[in-house]
The first five atom37 places (N, CA, C, CB, O) and aatype in JSON, in Angstrom:
{
  "aatype": [20, 20, 20, 20, 20, 20, 20, 20, 20, 20, 20, 20, 20, 20, 20, 20, 20, 20, 20, 20, 20, 20, 20, 20, 20, 20, 20, 20, 20, 20, 20, 20, 20, 20, 20, 20, 20, 20, 20, 20, 20, 20, 20, 20, 20, 20, 20, 20, 20, 20, 20, 20, 20],
  "atom_mask": [
    [1, 1, 1, 1, 1],
    [1, 1, 1, 1, 1],
    [1, 1, 1, 1, 1],
    [1, 1, 1, 1, 1],
    [1, 1, 1, 1, 1],
    [1, 1, 1, 1, 1],
    [1, 1, 1, 1, 1],
    [1, 1, 1, 1, 1],
    [1, 1, 1, 1, 1],
    [1, 1, 1, 1, 1],
    [1, 1, 1, 1, 1],
    [1, 1, 1, 1, 1],
    [1, 1, 1, 1, 1],
    [1, 1, 1, 1, 1],
    [1, 1, 1, 1, 1],
    [1, 1, 1, 1, 1],
    [1, 1, 1, 1, 1],
    [1, 1, 1, 1, 1],
    [1, 1, 1, 1, 1],
    [1, 1, 1, 1, 1],
    [1, 1, 1, 1, 1],
    [1, 1, 1, 1, 1],
    [1, 1, 1, 1, 1],
    [1, 1, 1, 1, 1],
    [1, 1, 1, 1, 1],
    [1, 1, 1, 1, 1],
    [1, 1, 1, 1, 1],
    [1, 1, 1, 1, 1],
    [1, 1, 1, 1, 1],
    [1, 1, 1, 1, 1],
    [1, 1, 1, 1, 1],
    [1, 1, 1, 1, 1],
    [1, 1, 1, 1, 1],
    [1, 1, 1, 1, 1],
    [1, 1, 1, 1, 1],
    [1, 1, 1, 1, 1],
    [1, 1, 1, 1, 1],
    [1, 1, 1, 1, 1],
    [1, 1, 1, 1, 1],
    [1, 1, 1, 1, 1],
    [1, 1, 1, 1, 1],
    [1, 1, 1, 1, 1],
    [1, 1, 1, 1, 1],
    [1, 1, 1, 1, 1],
    [1, 1, 1, 1, 1],
    [1, 1, 1, 1, 1],
    [1, 1, 1, 1, 1],
    [1, 1, 1, 1, 1],
    [1, 1, 1, 1, 1],
    [1, 1, 1, 1, 1],
    [1, 1, 1, 1, 1],
    [1, 1, 1, 1, 1],
    [1, 1, 1, 1, 1]
  ],
  "atom_positions": [
    [[23.73, 8.73, -14.03], [22.4, 8.25, -13.66], [21.95, 9.0, -12.4], [22.39, 6.71, -13.43], [22.67, 9.04, -11.41]],
    [[20.75, 9.58, -12.46], [20.28, 10.35, -11.32], [19.43, 9.47, -10.4], [19.47, 11.57, -11.79], [18.87, 8.45, -10.82]],
    [[19.35, 9.88, -9.17], [18.57, 9.19, -8.16], [17.09, 9.5, -8.4], [19.0, 9.61, -6.73], [16.74, 10.66, -8.61]],
    [[16.22, 8.5, -8.37], [14.79, 8.7, -8.63], [14.17, 9.67, -7.63], [14.05, 7.36, -8.58], [13.23, 10.39, -7.97]],
    [[14.68, 9.69, -6.41], [14.14, 10.56, -5.38], [14.29, 12.03, -5.77], [14.83, 10.3, -4.04], [13.44, 12.85, -5.45]],
    [[15.36, 12.35, -6.45], [15.62, 13.73, -6.88], [14.57, 14.22, -7.87], [17.0, 13.84, -7.5], [14.35, 15.43, -8.0]],
    [[13.93, 13.3, -8.58], [12.95, 13.67, -9.6], [11.54, 13.84, -9.05], [12.94, 12.64, -10.7], [10.63, 14.21, -9.79]],
    [[11.35, 13.59, -7.77], [10.03, 13.73, -7.16], [9.74, 15.19, -6.82], [9.94, 12.87, -5.89], [10.65, 16.0, -6.63]],
    [[8.45, 15.49, -6.76], [8.06, 16.84, -6.37], [8.3, 17.02, -4.86], [6.56, 17.12, -6.74], [8.51, 16.05, -4.14]],
    [[8.25, 18.26, -4.42], [8.42, 18.56, -2.99], [7.35, 17.84, -2.17], [8.35, 20.09, -2.75], [7.64, 17.29, -1.11]],
    [[6.12, 17.85, -2.67], [5.02, 17.2, -1.96], [5.22, 15.69, -1.86], [3.7, 17.49, -2.66], [4.95, 15.09, -0.81]],
    [[5.69, 15.08, -2.94], [5.93, 13.63, -2.93], [7.03, 13.27, -1.92], [6.33, 13.14, -4.34], [6.91, 12.29, -1.19]],
    [[8.07, 14.07, -1.89], [9.16, 13.83, -0.94], [8.66, 13.96, 0.5], [10.32, 14.81, -1.18], [9.04, 13.18, 1.37]],
    [[7.8, 14.98, 0.73], [7.25, 15.17, 2.08], [6.4, 13.98, 2.49], [6.41, 16.46, 2.14], [6.47, 13.53, 3.64]],
    [[5.59, 13.46, 1.58], [4.74, 12.31, 1.88], [5.58, 11.07, 2.21], [3.8, 12.02, 0.7], [5.23, 10.3, 3.11]],
    [[6.66, 10.89, 1.5], [7.55, 9.76, 1.77], [8.18, 9.92, 3.15], [8.65, 9.65, 0.69], [8.26, 8.96, 3.91]],
    [[8.63, 11.12, 3.47], [9.23, 11.37, 4.78], [8.22, 11.12, 5.9], [9.75, 12.81, 4.85], [8.57, 10.55, 6.94]],
    [[6.98, 11.55, 5.69], [5.93, 11.3, 6.69], [5.75, 9.8, 6.88], [4.59, 11.97, 6.26], [5.68, 9.32, 8.01]],
    [[5.67, 9.06, 5.78], [5.5, 7.61, 5.85], [6.64, 6.92, 6.57], [5.36, 7.04, 4.47], [6.42, 6.0, 7.35]],
    [[7.86, 7.37, 6.33], [9.03, 6.78, 7.0], [8.99, 7.05, 8.5], [10.33, 7.34, 6.39], [9.31, 6.18, 9.31]],
    [[8.59, 8.27, 8.87], [8.48, 8.6, 10.3], [7.39, 7.76, 10.96], [8.19, 10.11, 10.5], [7.56, 7.28, 12.09]],
    [[6.27, 7.58, 10.26], [5.19, 6.76, 10.81], [5.67, 5.32, 11.01], [3.96, 6.79, 9.87], [5.36, 4.7, 12.02]],
    [[6.4, 4.8, 10.06], [6.92, 3.43, 10.18], [7.89, 3.33, 11.35], [7.61, 3.0, 8.87], [7.85, 2.36, 12.11]],
    [[8.76, 4.32, 11.5], [9.7, 4.32, 12.62], [8.97, 4.34, 13.96], [10.64, 5.53, 12.53], [9.44, 3.74, 14.93]],
    [[7.83, 5.02, 14.01], [7.04, 5.14, 15.24], [6.01, 4.02, 15.39], [6.34, 6.49, 15.28], [5.15, 4.06, 16.28]],
    [[6.1, 3.02, 14.5], [5.16, 1.88, 14.52], [3.71, 2.32, 14.34], [5.29, 1.11, 15.85], [2.79, 1.71, 14.88]],
    [[3.51, 3.39, 13.57], [2.17, 3.91, 13.29], [1.67, 3.36, 11.96], [2.18, 5.46, 13.27], [1.48, 4.1, 11.0]],
    [[1.48, 2.05, 11.93], [1.01, 1.42, 10.71], [0.28, 0.14, 11.07], [2.17, 1.14, 9.75], [0.36, -0.34, 12.2]],
    [[-0.43, -0.41, 10.09], [-1.14, -1.67, 10.27], [-0.36, -2.74, 9.51], [-2.62, -1.58, 9.77], [0.0, -2.56, 8.35]],
    [[-0.11, -3.84, 10.18], [0.63, -4.94, 9.59], [-0.11, -5.49, 8.35], [0.84, -6.06, 10.63], [-1.34, -5.5, 8.31]],
    [[0.65, -5.93, 7.37], [0.08, -6.44, 6.12], [-0.92, -7.57, 6.39], [1.2, -6.95, 5.2], [-1.98, -7.6, 5.77]],
    [[-0.6, -8.47, 7.28], [-1.5, -9.58, 7.58], [-2.84, -9.09, 8.14], [-0.85, -10.55, 8.58], [-3.89, -9.64, 7.81]],
    [[-2.8, -8.07, 8.97], [-4.03, -7.5, 9.52], [-4.87, -6.86, 8.42], [-3.7, -6.46, 10.61], [-6.1, -7.01, 8.41]],
    [[-4.23, -6.15, 7.51], [-4.95, -5.54, 6.4], [-5.61, -6.62, 5.55], [-3.99, -4.69, 5.53], [-6.76, -6.46, 5.14]],
    [[-4.9, -7.7, 5.29], [-5.46, -8.78, 4.48], [-6.66, -9.42, 5.18], [-4.39, -9.84, 4.2], [-7.61, -9.81, 4.5]],
    [[-6.64, -9.53, 6.5], [-7.79, -10.07, 7.24], [-9.01, -9.15, 7.06], [-7.45, -10.22, 8.75], [-10.12, -9.62, 6.85]],
    [[-8.78, -7.85, 7.14], [-9.86, -6.88, 6.99], [-10.46, -6.98, 5.59], [-9.35, -5.45, 7.26], [-11.68, -7.01, 5.45]],
    [[-9.61, -7.01, 4.56], [-10.12, -7.08, 3.2], [-10.79, -8.41, 2.9], [-8.99, -6.84, 2.22], [-11.71, -8.46, 2.09]],
    [[-10.35, -9.47, 3.55], [-10.98, -10.78, 3.36], [-12.44, -10.73, 3.82], [-10.2, -11.87, 4.13], [-13.32, -11.33, 3.19]],
    [[-12.7, -10.02, 4.92], [-14.08, -9.88, 5.4], [-14.94, -9.19, 4.35], [-14.11, -9.08, 6.72], [-16.07, -9.62, 4.1]],
    [[-14.42, -8.13, 3.73], [-15.17, -7.42, 2.7], [-15.35, -8.28, 1.45], [-14.47, -6.13, 2.34], [-16.4, -8.24, 0.82]],
    [[-14.34, -9.04, 1.12], [-14.41, -9.9, -0.05], [-15.49, -10.96, 0.15], [-13.04, -10.57, -0.32], [-16.28, -11.22, -0.75]],
    [[-15.51, -11.56, 1.33], [-16.52, -12.57, 1.62], [-17.92, -11.97, 1.54], [-16.28, -13.19, 3.01], [-18.84, -12.58, 1.0]],
    [[-18.08, -10.76, 2.09], [-19.38, -10.08, 2.07], [-19.77, -9.79, 0.61], [-19.34, -8.76, 2.91], [-20.92, -9.97, 0.23]],
    [[-18.82, -9.34, -0.18], [-19.07, -9.03, -1.58], [-19.44, -10.3, -2.36], [-17.84, -8.36, -2.21], [-20.33, -10.27, -3.2]],
    [[-18.76, -11.4, -2.07], [-19.06, -12.66, -2.73], [-20.48, -13.12, -2.43], [-18.07, -13.73, -2.31], [-21.17, -13.62, -3.32]],
    [[-20.91, -12.94, -1.18], [-22.27, -13.34, -0.81], [-23.29, -12.5, -1.56], [-22.47, -13.2, 0.7], [-24.3, -13.04, -2.03]],
    [[-23.06, -11.22, -1.67], [-23.98, -10.33, -2.36], [-24.01, -10.67, -3.85], [-23.59, -8.85, -2.15], [-25.07, -10.68, -4.46]],
    [[-22.86, -10.96, -4.43], [-22.78, -11.3, -5.86], [-23.57, -12.57, -6.16], [-21.31, -11.48, -6.3], [-24.17, -12.68, -7.22]],
    [[-23.56, -13.51, -5.25], [-24.28, -14.77, -5.45], [-25.8, -14.58, -5.4], [-23.85, -15.79, -4.4], [-26.54, -15.43, -5.89]],
    [[-26.26, -13.49, -4.81], [-27.69, -13.23, -4.71], [-28.25, -12.56, -5.96], [-27.97, -12.36, -3.51], [-29.45, -12.62, -6.22]],
    [[-27.39, -11.93, -6.73], [-27.84, -11.21, -7.92], [-28.19, -12.19, -9.03], [-26.76, -10.21, -8.39], [-27.51, -13.2, -9.19]],
    [[-29.26, -11.91, -9.82], [-29.68, -12.82, -10.9], [-28.7, -12.86, -12.04], [-31.03, -12.42, -11.42], [-28.92, -13.58, -13.02]]
  ]
}
């Protein structure tokens, strides 16, 4: 059985490595913060949807 990582392209492996380095350096937005941001958009979208006939 081969490792799934071995089957990735060079570019995919590089992107994963970049993401891991960003996480190590705390260069990310917490999941809860992202959900708060999307909730604002969802509420705005819901208001607009209610206005449409």
